[in-house]
FIKOLZA-1660 file (N, C-alpha, C; in steps of 0.1 Angstrom, whole numbers, plus 5000, padded with zeros to 4 digits):
% residues 246
   i   px   py   pz ch aa at
   1 7693 2658 4061  A  M  N
   1 7686 2647 4055  A  M CA
   1 7671 2651 4053  A  M  C
   2 7665 2654 4043  A  R  N
   2 7652 2660 4039  A  R CA
   2 7641 2653 4041  A  R  C
   3 7628 2655 4044  A  V  N
   3 7615 2649 4049  A  V CA
   3 7606 2654 4041  A  V  C
   4 7599 2646 4037  A  E  N
   4 7585 2645 4031  A  E CA
   4 7574 2638 4032  A  E  C
   5 7567 2643 4033  A  K  N
   5 7549 2637 4036  A  K CA
   5 7546 2634 4021  A  K  C
   6 7541 2621 4021  A  Y  N
   6 7534 2616 4006  A  Y CA
   6 7521 2608 4009  A  Y  C
   7 7509 2612 4011  A  R  N
   7 7500 2608 4014  A  R CA
   7 7501 2605 4028  A  R  C
   8 7499 2591 4034  A  D  N
   8 7501 2590 4045  A  D CA
   8 7512 2585 4050  A  D  C
   9 7526 2585 4040  A  L  N
   9 7538 2576 4042  A  L CA
   9 7547 2590 4044  A  L  C
  10 7560 2590 4056  A  T  N
  10 7567 2597 4054  A  T CA
  10 7580 2590 4049  A  T  C
  11 7585 2603 4038  A  L  N
  11 7599 2599 4034  A  L CA
  11 7609 2607 4034  A  L  C
  12 7622 2600 4039  A  L  N
  12 7632 2603 4046  A  L CA
  12 7643 2598 4037  A  L  C
  13 7648 2614 4032  A  Y  N
  13 7657 2612 4019  A  Y CA
  13 7672 2612 4022  A  Y  C
  14 7675 2597 4027  A  F  N
  14 7685 2593 4036  A  F CA
  14 7700 2601 4026  A  F  C
  15 7700 2600 4016  A  N  N
  15 7710 2603 4006  A  N CA
  15 7700 2607 3989  A  N  C
  16 7715 2606 3981  A  D  N
  16 7710 2611 3966  A  D CA
  16 7704 2596 3960  A  D  C
  17 7704 2584 3969  A  E  N
  17 7703 2571 3960  A  E CA
  17 7691 2566 3968  A  E  C
  18 7694 2567 3982  A  N  N
  18 7682 2558 3991  A  N CA
  18 7670 2568 3999  A  N  C
  19 7660 2562 3999  A  I  N
  19 7650 2565 4008  A  I CA
  19 7644 2557 4020  A  I  C
  20 7642 2565 4030  A  I  N
  20 7637 2554 4039  A  I CA
  20 7620 2558 4044  A  I  C
  21 7615 2551 4041  A  V  N
  21 7597 2552 4044  A  V CA
  21 7594 2545 4053  A  V  C
  22 7579 2552 4062  A  I  N
  22 7581 2548 4074  A  I CA
  22 7564 2552 4072  A  I  C
  23 7554 2543 4077  A  A  N
  23 7540 2542 4079  A  A CA
  23 7538 2537 4092  A  A  C
  24 7526 2544 4098  A  C  N
  24 7522 2542 4115  A  C CA
  24 7505 2537 4113  A  C  C
  25 7501 2532 4123  A  D  N
  25 7489 2529 4124  A  D CA
  25 7487 2531 4140  A  D  C
  26 7476 2530 4143  A  S  N
  26 7469 2531 4158  A  S CA
  26 7457 2523 4157  A  S  C
  27 7457 2516 4171  A  C  N
  27 7444 2510 4175  A  C CA
  27 7440 2512 4190  A  C  C
  28 7427 2515 4194  A  G  N
  28 7422 2518 4207  A  G CA
  28 7409 2515 4210  A  G  C
  29 7409 2510 4222  A  G  N
  29 7393 2505 4228  A  G CA
  29 7388 2494 4217  A  G  C
  30 7399 2483 4210  A  I  N
  30 7394 2474 4206  A  I CA
  30 7401 2461 4211  A  I  C
  31 7395 2451 4219  A  G  N
  31 7402 2445 4224  A  G CA
  31 7395 2432 4235  A  G  C
  32 7399 2427 4242  A  L  N
  32 7395 2420 4254  A  L CA
  32 7392 2427 4264  A  L  C
  33 7398 2439 4267  A  K  N
  33 7398 2441 4281  A  K CA
  33 7387 2448 4287  A  K  C
  34 7384 2452 4302  A  A  N
  34 7374 2458 4306  A  A CA
  34 7368 2467 4300  A  A  C
  35 7374 2478 4296  A  G  N
  35 7374 2491 4292  A  G CA
  35 7373 2492 4274  A  G  C
  36 7375 2481 4271  A  D  N
  36 7372 2480 4252  A  D CA
  36 7357 2484 4248  A  D  C
  37 7356 2493 4241  A  E  N
  37 7342 2494 4232  A  E CA
  37 7339 2481 4224  A  E  C
  38 7348 2477 4218  A  L  N
  38 7345 2465 4209  A  L CA
  38 7350 2455 4210  A  L  C
  39 7346 2441 4218  A  K  N
  39 7351 2436 4222  A  K CA
  39 7356 2420 4207  A  K  C
  40 7370 2417 4208  A  T  N
  40 7370 2411 4197  A  T CA
  40 7384 2399 4200  A  T  C
  41 7390 2394 4197  A  D  N
  41 7402 2385 4199  A  D CA
  41 7414 2394 4196  A  D  C
  42 7427 2394 4207  A  N  N
  42 7434 2401 4205  A  N CA
  42 7443 2400 4194  A  N  C
  43 7441 2385 4189  A  K  N
  43 7450 2381 4172  A  K CA
  43 7445 2389 4163  A  K  C
  44 7431 2392 4164  A  V  N
  44 7426 2402 4154  A  V CA
  44 7428 2415 4156  A  V  C
  45 7430 2421 4165  A  V  N
  45 7434 2434 4168  A  V CA
  45 7448 2436 4161  A  V  C
  46 7458 2427 4163  A  G  N
  46 7475 2427 4161  A  G CA
  46 7471 2425 4149  A  G  C
  47 7465 2414 4139  A  Y  N
  47 7463 2414 4123  A  Y CA
  47 7462 2427 4114  A  Y  C
  48 7448 2434 4122  A  F  N
  48 7445 2440 4111  A  F CA
  48 7453 2455 4111  A  F  C
  49 7456 2458 4124  A  T  N
  49 7466 2472 4129  A  T CA
  49 7478 2468 4116  A  T  C
  50 7485 2454 4116  A  A  N
  50 7494 2454 4114  A  A CA
  50 7495 2454 4094  A  A  C
  51 7482 2450 4091  A  S  N
  51 7477 2450 4077  A  S CA
  51 7480 2464 4073  A  S  C
  52 7473 2475 4078  A  V  N
  52 7473 2489 4075  A  V CA
  52 7487 2490 4070  A  V  C
  53 7495 2490 4077  A  V  N
  53 7507 2497 4076  A  V CA
  53 7517 2489 4068  A  V  C
  54 7517 2477 4066  A  L  N
  54 7523 2466 4055  A  L CA
  54 7514 2471 4041  A  L  C
  55 7502 2472 4041  A  C  N
  55 7491 2478 4028  A  C CA
  55 7499 2489 4027  A  C  C
  56 7504 2499 4033  A  E  N
  56 7506 2514 4030  A  E CA
  56 7522 2515 4021  A  E  C
  57 7531 2504 4026  A  L  N
  57 7542 2498 4020  A  L CA
  57 7542 2495 4009  A  L  C
  58 7537 2480 4006  A  L  N
  58 7534 2475 3996  A  L CA
  58 7529 2485 3983  A  L  C
  59 7519 2488 3990  A  S  N
  59 7509 2496 3976  A  S CA
  59 7525 2505 3970  A  S  C
  60 7528 2511 3979  A  F  N
  60 7539 2522 3972  A  F CA
  60 7554 2517 3965  A  F  C
  61 7552 2498 3967  A  K  N
  61 7562 2492 3960  A  K CA
  61 7574 2492 3967  A  K  C
  62 7572 2489 3981  A  V  N
  62 7586 2491 3989  A  V CA
  62 7580 2480 3997  A  V  C
  63 7593 2471 4000  A  K  N
  63 7593 2459 4006  A  K CA
  63 7595 2464 4024  A  K  C
  64 7585 2457 4031  A  P  N
  64 7588 2460 4047  A  P CA
  64 7601 2453 4054  A  P  C
  65 7610 2465 4062  A  Q  N
  65 7623 2456 4064  A  Q CA
  65 7622 2459 4079  A  Q  C
  66 7615 2464 4088  A  M  N
  66 7609 2468 4099  A  M CA
  66 7603 2468 4108  A  M  C
  67 7590 2464 4116  A  I  N
  67 7582 2463 4121  A  I CA
  67 7583 2463 4135  A  I  C
  68 7580 2481 4141  A  V  N
  68 7579 2483 4156  A  V CA
  68 7566 2482 4160  A  V  C
  69 7563 2473 4173  A  N  N
  69 7549 2475 4179  A  N CA
  69 7550 2482 4191  A  N  C
  70 7540 2486 4192  A  N  N
  70 7543 2497 4205  A  N CA
  70 7531 2495 4214  A  N  C
  71 7530 2483 4220  A  L  N
  71 7517 2476 4227  A  L CA
  71 7519 2486 4244  A  L  C
  72 7504 2492 4249  A  C  N
  72 7502 2498 4258  A  C CA
  72 7494 2487 4267  A  C  C
  73 7498 2474 4267  A  V  N
  73 7494 2464 4271  A  V CA
  73 7504 2457 4279  A  V  C
  74 7499 2446 4289  A  E  N
  74 7510 2435 4294  A  E CA
  74 7517 2426 4281  A  E  C
  75 7524 2424 4284  A  M  N
  75 7530 2411 4273  A  M CA
  75 7520 2399 4278  A  M  C
  76 7519 2393 4291  A  N  N
  76 7512 2376 4294  A  N CA
  76 7497 2384 4299  A  N  C
  77 7487 2379 4292  A  P  N
  77 7483 2376 4280  A  P CA
  77 7481 2381 4265  A  P  C
  78 7477 2395 4267  A  T  N
  78 7474 2405 4259  A  T CA
  78 7483 2405 4246  A  T  C
  79 7496 2411 4249  A  G  N
  79 7505 2415 4243  A  G CA
  79 7510 2400 4235  A  G  C
  80 7513 2391 4239  A  K  N
  80 7515 2378 4232  A  K CA
  80 7504 2371 4218  A  K  C
  81 7495 2377 4223  A  E  N
  81 7481 2377 4213  A  E CA
  81 7479 2385 4204  A  E  C
  82 7483 2401 4208  A  I  N
  82 7487 2407 4195  A  I CA
  82 7496 2404 4189  A  I  C
  83 7509 2401 4196  A  I  N
  83 7518 2398 4181  A  I CA
  83 7517 2386 4175  A  I  C
  84 7512 2378 4179  A  A  N
  84 7505 2366 4172  A  A CA
  84 7498 2368 4157  A  A  C
  85 7488 2379 4164  A  G  N
  85 7481 2387 4150  A  G CA
  85 7492 2392 4141  A  G  C
  86 7499 2402 4144  A  I  N
  86 7510 2411 4138  A  I CA
  86 7521 2400 4131  A  I  C
  87 7523 2388 4135  A  K  N
  87 7535 2382 4129  A  K CA
  87 7527 2374 4116  A  K  C
  88 7510 2369 4120  A  E  N
  88 7501 2364 4111  A  E CA
  88 7503 2374 4096  A  E  C
  89 7502 2384 4101  A  A  N
  89 7501 2395 4088  A  A CA
  89 7515 2392 4082  A  A  C
  90 7525 2395 4084  A  V  N
  90 7538 2395 4080  A  V CA
  90 7537 2382 4071  A  V  C
  91 7537 2370 4079  A  E  N
  91 7536 2357 4073  A  E CA
  91 7529 2355 4056  A  E  C
  92 7520 2362 4057  A  E  N
  92 7511 2362 4046  A  E CA
  92 7518 2369 4035  A  E  C
  93 7525 2380 4038  A  I  N
  93 7534 2384 4031  A  I CA
  93 7544 2378 4022  A  I  C
  94 7547 2364 4030  A  E  N
  94 7561 2357 4029  A  E CA
  94 7573 2362 4034  A  E  C
  95 7567 2370 4043  A  L  N
  95 7583 2373 4052  A  L CA
  95 7583 2369 4065  A  L  C
  96 7593 2368 4073  A  D  N
  96 7595 2360 4084  A  D CA
  96 7597 2370 4094  A  D  C
  97 7587 2367 4103  A  P  N
  97 7584 2378 4114  A  P CA
  97 7600 2377 4125  A  P  C
  98 7605 2366 4125  A  S  N
  98 7613 2367 4134  A  S CA
  98 7631 2380 4131  A  S  C
  99 7628 2381 4117  A  N  N
  99 7637 2389 4115  A  N CA
  99 7632 2407 4112  A  N  C
 100 7621 2410 4114  A  I  N
 100 7617 2422 4111  A  I CA
 100 7609 2428 4126  A  I  C
 101 7605 2420 4133  A  L  N
 101 7594 2423 4141  A  L CA
 101 7603 2426 4158  A  L  C
 102 7601 2440 4162  A  T  N
 102 7604 2445 4177  A  T CA
 102 7596 2451 4181  A  T  C
 103 7595 2458 4192  A  G  N
 103 7590 2461 4202  A  G CA
 103 7586 2470 4216  A  G  C
 104 7577 2465 4224  A  S  N
 104 7573 2472 4236  A  S CA
 104 7563 2467 4244  A  S  C
 105 7561 2464 4252  A  T  N
 105 7549 2461 4263  A  T CA
 105 7546 2475 4275  A  T  C
 106 7536 2475 4279  A  E  N
 106 7536 2482 4293  A  E CA
 106 7536 2470 4304  A  E  C
 107 7546 2471 4315  A  E  N
 107 7547 2459 4327  A  E CA
 107 7548 2468 4340  A  E  C
 108 7545 2484 4342  A  N  N
 108 7546 2492 4349  A  N CA
 108 7530 2493 4352  A  N  C
 109 7521 2496 4351  A  M  N
 109 7509 2501 4352  A  M CA
 109 7497 2487 4350  A  M  C
 110 7490 2487 4356  A  P  N
 110 7477 2474 4354  A  P CA
 110 7469 2485 4341  A  P  C
 111 7466 2478 4331  A  V  N
 111 7457 2485 4318  A  V CA
 111 7444 2478 4318  A  V  C
 112 7437 2487 4317  A  I  N
 112 7421 2484 4316  A  I CA
 112 7416 2486 4299  A  I  C
 113 7423 2490 4292  A  Q  N
 113 7420 2489 4276  A  Q CA
 113 7429 2490 4268  A  Q  C
 114 7427 2479 4259  A  T  N
 114 7439 2478 4247  A  T CA
 114 7444 2490 4237  A  T  C
 115 7455 2492 4238  A  G  N
 115 7458 2505 4230  A  G CA
 115 7469 2502 4221  A  G  C
 116 7474 2501 4211  A  I  N
 116 7485 2495 4200  A  I CA
 116 7491 2504 4191  A  I  C
 117 7501 2507 4189  A  G  N
 117 7506 2516 4177  A  G CA
 117 7517 2507 4171  A  G  C
 118 7514 2508 4159  A  I  N
 118 7525 2502 4147  A  I CA
 118 7535 2511 4136  A  I  C
 119 7545 2507 4138  A  T  N
 119 7552 2516 4128  A  T CA
 119 7558 2504 4117  A  T  C
 120 7560 2507 4104  A  C  N
 120 7568 2496 4091  A  C CA
 120 7573 2508 4088  A  C  C
 121 7587 2502 4088  A  I  N
 121 7598 2508 4078  A  I CA
 121 7604 2502 4064  A  I  C
 122 7606 2509 4056  A  G  N
 122 7611 2501 4043  A  G CA
 122 7623 2512 4036  A  G  C
 123 7626 2506 4027  A  T  N
 123 7639 2511 4020  A  T CA
 123 7636 2516 4005  A  T  C
 124 7637 2529 3999  A  I  N
 124 7639 2524 3982  A  I CA
 124 7650 2527 3979  A  I  C
 125 7657 2520 3971  A  D  N
 125 7670 2518 3960  A  D CA
 125 7664 2531 3952  A  D  C
 126 7667 2544 3949  A  K  N
 126 7661 2548 3936  A  K CA
 126 7668 2546 3923  A  K  C
 127 7681 2539 3920  A  K  N
 127 7682 2531 3910  A  K CA
 127 7672 2520 3903  A  K  C
 128 7670 2514 3911  A  S  N
 128 7659 2503 3908  A  S CA
 128 7644 2504 3911  A  S  C
 129 7642 2512 3916  A  W  N
 129 7624 2513 3922  A  W CA
 129 7619 2525 3915  A  W  C
 130 7605 2523 3909  A  L  N
 130 7598 2531 3900  A  L CA
 130 7583 2536 3907  A  L  C
 131 7584 2545 3911  A  M  N
 131 7575 2553 3917  A  M CA
 131 7562 2553 3910  A  M  C
 132 7552 2542 3915  A  P  N
 132 7538 2542 3911  A  P CA
 132 7532 2554 3907  A  P  C
 133 7525 2557 3900  A  T  N
 133 7518 2566 3893  A  T CA
 133 7505 2559 3884  A  T  C
 134 7497 2574 3882  A  S  N
 134 7483 2568 3878  A  S CA
 134 7486 2578 3862  A  S  C
 135 7476 2576 3853  A  K  N
 135 7477 2584 3841  A  K CA
 135 7462 2587 3835  A  K  C
 136 7460 2592 3826  A  A  N
 136 7448 2598 3823  A  A CA
 136 7443 2586 3813  A  A  C
 137 7432 2587 3815  A  E  N
 137 7421 2573 3811  A  E CA
 137 7424 2559 3817  A  E  C
 138 7431 2562 3830  A  D  N
 138 7431 2548 3837  A  D CA
 138 7419 2546 3843  A  D  C
 139 7416 2535 3839  A  A  N
 139 7402 2527 3852  A  A CA
 139 7402 2531 3867  A  A  C
 140 7396 2529 3875  A  V  N
 140 7400 2528 3887  A  V CA
 140 7385 2519 3896  A  V  C
 141 7393 2509 3903  A  F  N
 141 7384 2499 3907  A  F CA
 141 7385 2502 3925  A  F  C
 142 7378 2495 3931  A  V  N
 142 7375 2494 3945  A  V CA
 142 7376 2480 3948  A  V  C
 143 7387 2475 3955  A  I  N
 143 7389 2464 3959  A  I CA
 143 7381 2460 3971  A  I  C
 144 7371 2451 3976  A  G  N
 144 7365 2454 3989  A  G CA
 144 7356 2459 3991  A  G  C
 145 7348 2464 4001  A  T  N
 145 7339 2469 4007  A  T CA
 145 7344 2477 4017  A  T  C
 146 7339 2490 4021  A  P  N
 146 7343 2495 4032  A  P CA
 146 7339 2491 4047  A  P  C
 147 7343 2488 4058  A  K  N
 147 7339 2483 4069  A  K CA
 147 7346 2490 4082  A  K  C
 148 7337 2487 4095  A  V  N
 148 7345 2497 4104  A  V CA
 148 7336 2489 4113  A  V  C
 149 7343 2491 4125  A  G  N
 149 7342 2487 4139  A  G CA
 149 7336 2472 4139  A  G  C
 150 7326 2465 4142  A  A  N
 150 7320 2451 4143  A  A CA
 150 7321 2447 4129  A  A  C
 151 7315 2457 4121  A  E  N
 151 7313 2448 4106  A  E CA
 151 7330 2443 4100  A  E  C
 152 7339 2451 4103  A  V  N
 152 7356 2446 4101  A  V CA
 152 7356 2427 4104  A  V  C
 153 7349 2426 4110  A  L  N
 153 7350 2410 4122  A  L CA
 153 7345 2401 4108  A  L  C
 154 7335 2405 4099  A  K  N
 154 7330 2393 4093  A  K CA
 154 7333 2395 4078  A  K  C
 155 7347 2401 4078  A  T  N
 155 7355 2399 4063  A  T CA
 155 7357 2384 4060  A  T  C
 156 7352 2382 4049  A  E  N
 156 7355 2371 4045  A  E CA
 156 7365 2369 4028  A  E  C
 157 7368 2362 4026  A  G  N
 157 7377 2360 4011  A  G CA
 157 7390 2362 4013  A  G  C
 158 7398 2363 4004  A  I  N
 158 7412 2368 4003  A  I CA
 158 7412 2383 4009  A  I  C
 159 7426 2386 4017  A  S  N
 159 7429 2398 4025  A  S CA
 159 7433 2406 4016  A  S  C
 160 7431 2420 4014  A  N  N
 160 7436 2431 4007  A  N CA
 160 7454 2432 4006  A  N  C
 161 7458 2427 4019  A  L  N
 161 7472 2427 4020  A  L CA
 161 7476 2412 4006  A  L  C
 162 7471 2404 4010  A  K  N
 162 7474 2391 3998  A  K CA
 162 7473 2401 3985  A  K  C
 163 7462 2405 3982  A  I  N
 163 7456 2408 3969  A  I CA
 163 7471 2418 3965  A  I  C
 164 7475 2432 3972  A  I  N
 164 7481 2440 3966  A  I CA
 164 7495 2432 3966  A  I  C
 165 7501 2423 3975  A  S  N
 165 7510 2415 3974  A  S CA
 165 7513 2406 3959  A  S  C
 166 7501 2402 3954  A  K  N
 166 7500 2395 3944  A  K CA
 166 7497 2401 3930  A  K  C
 167 7493 2414 3933  A  I  N
 167 7490 2422 3916  A  I CA
 167 7497 2433 3917  A  I  C
 168 7502 2439 3925  A  N  N
 168 7506 2453 3922  A  N CA
 168 7521 2459 3914  A  N  C
 169 7527 2444 3908  A  Y  N
 169 7537 2443 3900  A  Y CA
 169 7532 2434 3886  A  Y  C
 170 7521 2434 3882  A  K  N
 170 7512 2431 3874  A  K CA
 170 7511 2436 3859  A  K  C
 171 7513 2436 3852  A  K  N
 171 7509 2444 3837  A  K CA
 171 7493 2448 3839  A  K  C
 172 7492 2463 3834  A  G  N
 172 7481 2469 3832  A  G CA
 172 7480 2478 3849  A  G  C
 173 7487 2474 3858  A  V  N
 173 7488 2479 3875  A  V CA
 173 7498 2492 3873  A  V  C
 174 7488 2503 3874  A  N  N
 174 7497 2512 3876  A  N CA
 174 7495 2518 3889  A  N  C
 175 7485 2517 3898  A  E  N
 175 7488 2522 3911  A  E CA
 175 7477 2516 3920  A  E  C
 176 7483 2514 3937  A  M  N
 176 7474 2505 3942  A  M CA
 176 7475 2520 3957  A  M  C
 177 7460 2519 3958  A  L  N
 177 7462 2530 3973  A  L CA
 177 7453 2525 3983  A  L  C
 178 7456 2522 3992  A  P  N
 178 7449 2515 4006  A  P CA
 178 7438 2527 4009  A  P  C
 179 7426 2521 4012  A  V  N
 179 7416 2532 4017  A  V CA
 179 7414 2529 4032  A  V  C
 180 7414 2540 4043  A  G  N
 180 7412 2533 4056  A  G CA
 180 7398 2543 4061  A  G  C
 181 7399 2553 4071  A  S  N
 181 7391 2564 4079  A  S CA
 181 7385 2571 4072  A  S  C
 182 7390 2577 4060  A  K  N
 182 7386 2591 4052  A  K CA
 182 7377 2586 4042  A  K  C
 183 7377 2571 4037  A  G  N
 183 7368 2567 4030  A  G CA
 183 7374 2564 4016  A  G  C
 184 7365 2559 4006  A  I  N
 184 7369 2560 3991  A  I CA
 184 7372 2571 3985  A  I  C
 185 7363 2581 3985  A  D  N
 185 7362 2597 3978  A  D CA
 185 7376 2603 3978  A  D  C
 186 7378 2604 3994  A  Y  N
 186 7389 2610 3999  A  Y CA
 186 7400 2605 3994  A  Y  C
 187 7400 2593 3993  A  E  N
 187 7413 2586 3986  A  E CA
 187 7414 2589 3970  A  E  C
 188 7409 2587 3962  A  I  N
 188 7401 2594 3950  A  I CA
 188 7410 2607 3951  A  I  C
 189 7401 2613 3957  A  S  N
 189 7410 2628 3959  A  S CA
 189 7425 2633 3960  A  S  C
 190 7431 2621 3965  A  E  N
 190 7443 2622 3971  A  E CA
 190 7454 2615 3955  A  E  C
 191 7443 2603 3950  A  L  N
 191 7451 2596 3938  A  L CA
 191 7450 2611 3928  A  L  C
 192 7438 2618 3925  A  C  N
 192 7441 2629 3915  A  C CA
 192 7451 2639 3921  A  C  C
 193 7454 2644 3931  A  R  N
 193 7462 2654 3935  A  R CA
 193 7475 2651 3933  A  R  C
 194 7481 2638 3935  A  C  N
 194 7490 2633 3934  A  C CA
 194 7499 2631 3919  A  C  C
 195 7488 2629 3912  A  N  N
 195 7490 2627 3899  A  N CA
 195 7487 2638 3889  A  N  C
 196 7479 2649 3895  A  K  N
 196 7480 2664 3890  A  K CA
 196 7467 2659 3877  A  K  C
 197 7454 2649 3879  A  L  N
 197 7444 2646 3872  A  L CA
 197 7432 2649 3879  A  L  C
 198 7420 2646 3873  A  Q  N
 198 7409 2647 3874  A  Q CA
 198 7403 2633 3872  A  Q  C
 199 7389 2633 3882  A  F  N
 199 7382 2620 3882  A  F CA
 199 7366 2621 3878  A  F  C
 200 7363 2608 3870  A  Q  N
 200 7347 2609 3868  A  Q CA
 200 7342 2599 3874  A  Q  C
 201 7336 2598 3882  A  Y  N
 201 7327 2586 3886  A  Y CA
 201 7316 2579 3878  A  Y  C
 202 7316 2567 3873  A  I  N
 202 7303 2560 3873  A  I CA
 202 7289 2571 3876  A  I  C
 203 7278 2567 3870  A  D  N
 203 7266 2575 3873  A  D CA
 203 7258 2565 3882  A  D  C
 204 7258 2551 3882  A  K  N
 204 7254 2542 3896  A  K CA
 204 7264 2534 3903  A  K  C
 205 7271 2539 3911  A  L  N
 205 7277 2533 3923  A  L CA
 205 7271 2522 3929  A  L  C
 206 7278 2516 3934  A  T  N
 206 7276 2502 3943  A  T CA
 206 7281 2502 3956  A  T  C
 207 7287 2513 3959  A  V  N
 207 7296 2510 3972  A  V CA
 207 7294 2527 3977  A  V  C
 208 7295 2529 3989  A  D  N
 208 7294 2537 3996  A  D CA
 208 7311 2548 3999  A  D  C
 209 7312 2555 3990  A  I  N
 209 7321 2567 3986  A  I CA
 209 7327 2574 4000  A  I  C
 210 7319 2576 4006  A  K  N
 210 7317 2586 4020  A  K CA
 210 7325 2580 4034  A  K  C
 211 7323 2559 4034  A  K  N
 211 7322 2553 4043  A  K CA
 211 7333 2554 4048  A  K  C
 212 7341 2553 4063  A  S  N
 212 7352 2548 4066  A  S CA
 212 7353 2535 4064  A  S  C
 213 7366 2530 4058  A  A  N
 213 7371 2517 4056  A  A CA
 213 7379 2511 4069  A  A  C
 214 7379 2518 4079  A  G  N
 214 7386 2510 4089  A  G CA
 214 7397 2508 4083  A  G  C
 215 7401 2494 4089  A  P  N
 215 7419 2490 4090  A  P CA
 215 7422 2484 4075  A  P  C
 216 7418 2493 4065  A  V  N
 216 7417 2486 4057  A  V CA
 216 7413 2481 4047  A  V  C
 217 7402 2483 4047  A  T  N
 217 7392 2467 4042  A  T CA
 217 7388 2471 4025  A  T  C
 218 7394 2482 4022  A  C  N
 218 7393 2479 4004  A  C CA
 218 7407 2489 4001  A  C  C
 219 7406 2485 3983  A  V  N
 219 7418 2492 3980  A  V CA
 219 7415 2498 3968  A  V  C
 220 7423 2508 3964  A  L  N
 220 7420 2515 3949  A  L CA
 220 7429 2510 3941  A  L  C
 221 7421 2506 3930  A  V  N
 221 7436 2500 3917  A  V CA
 221 7435 2511 3903  A  V  C
 222 7445 2515 3901  A  S  N
 222 7444 2521 3889  A  S CA
 222 7450 2516 3875  A  S  C
 223 7447 2519 3863  A  G  N
 223 7450 2509 3852  A  G CA
 223 7439 2506 3842  A  G  C
 224 7446 2496 3834  A  D  N
 224 7435 2487 3822  A  D CA
 224 7425 2485 3826  A  D  C
 225 7419 2486 3825  A  K  N
 225 7403 2484 3827  A  K CA
 225 7401 2466 3824  A  K  C
 226 7404 2463 3812  A  N  N
 226 7400 2449 3808  A  N CA
 226 7414 2440 3818  A  N  C
 227 7424 2445 3818  A  L  N
 227 7435 2436 3823  A  L CA
 227 7433 2436 3835  A  L  C
 228 7427 2444 3841  A  I  N
 228 7423 2442 3863  A  I CA
 228 7413 2438 3863  A  I  C
 229 7400 2441 3853  A  E  N
 229 7391 2430 3855  A  E CA
 229 7394 2413 3856  A  E  C
 230 7400 2412 3845  A  E  N
 230 7411 2399 3845  A  E CA
 230 7412 2392 3856  A  E  C
 231 7420 2400 3863  A  M  N
 231 7429 2397 3872  A  M CA
 231 7423 2392 3883  A  M  C
 232 7411 2405 3885  A  L  N
 232 7403 2402 3900  A  L CA
 232 7392 2395 3900  A  L  C
 233 7388 2389 3888  A  S  N
 233 7378 2378 3886  A  S CA
 233 7382 2364 3888  A  S  C
 234 7400 2364 3889  A  K  N
 234 7406 2349 3895  A  K CA
 234 7403 2351 3907  A  K  C
 235 7401 2362 3918  A  F  N
 235 7403 2358 3933  A  F CA
 235 7393 2364 3939  A  F  C
 236 7386 2357 3954  A  N  N
 236 7374 2352 3961  A  N CA
 236 7376 2370 3966  A  N  C
 237 7371 2378 3954  A  V  N
 237 7367 2392 3964  A  V CA
 237 7361 2397 3956  A  V  C
 238 7352 2408 3962  A  S  N
 238 7345 2417 3957  A  S CA
 238 7348 2430 3953  A  S  C
 239 7345 2433 3941  A  Y  N
 239 7354 2448 3933  A  Y CA
 239 7341 2455 3930  A  Y  C
 240 7346 2471 3929  A  S  N
 240 7336 2475 3915  A  S CA
 240 7344 2487 3908  A  S  C
 241 7338 2486 3901  A  Y  N
 241 7343 2498 3890  A  Y CA
 241 7337 2513 3894  A  Y  C
 242 7347 2523 3898  A  L  N
 242 7344 2535 3901  A  L CA
 242 7343 2547 3888  A  L  C
 243 7352 2546 3880  A  G  N
 243 7351 2553 3870  A  G CA
 243 7365 2557 3861  A  G  C
 244 7369 2570 3858  A  R  N
 244 7379 2566 3851  A  R CA
 244 7387 2581 3854  A  R  C
 245 7400 2585 3854  A  L  N
 245 7413 2595 3854  A  L CA
 245 7409 2605 3845  A  L  C
 246 7410 2618 3843  A  Y  N
 246 7411 2624 3832  A  Y CA
 246 7420 2638 3833  A  Y  C
% end
């Protein structure tokens, strides 16, 4: 079995026709325990951590088929609350969490700080899957704004998870790429590297391209400038034009 890394994804070539796609993310020190650096509802922790791995698969045009939650906390009450947030993220993209969710909790040791890891698994049938690719002259937008830490708790409007699921297959959209802790500029460089292109930013940017976007608080989208602007204008979401690929 051949194994390949593609951006933040791991691809397992099961045979000539099928690929297993794996995305993973972790979160620590955020929650309601005594040792947590940032205090917030456990359901929020579960929702945003699950959103990261779901966005990774959806942007690659892969349907999530299994989510594994490894929770370094007790089931009651912390684990149940985190799982409720994970379920909310899954339901947001119209999947049934009872069919795709599994995991484990820590029941042997008392825990004073919240820690979780989430893995999302999907499969590709190469006969019907078309790999998302960007082209020279594609416009690139960023949907949302980079946020990290307490800023994430103030996020309003439609989620990036829902945005990806709604527009990724629309005419005029060539590729979508979640932005996380490495920031917009890093993901632009990944977009260029994977498509063997270069990028020209506009002169006056309205967004910080170096700032961490935390748990995917913004998403890049490439394609036809007019069609993308028309689509995004219909959603309750902020977006900015960044420039063009060449």
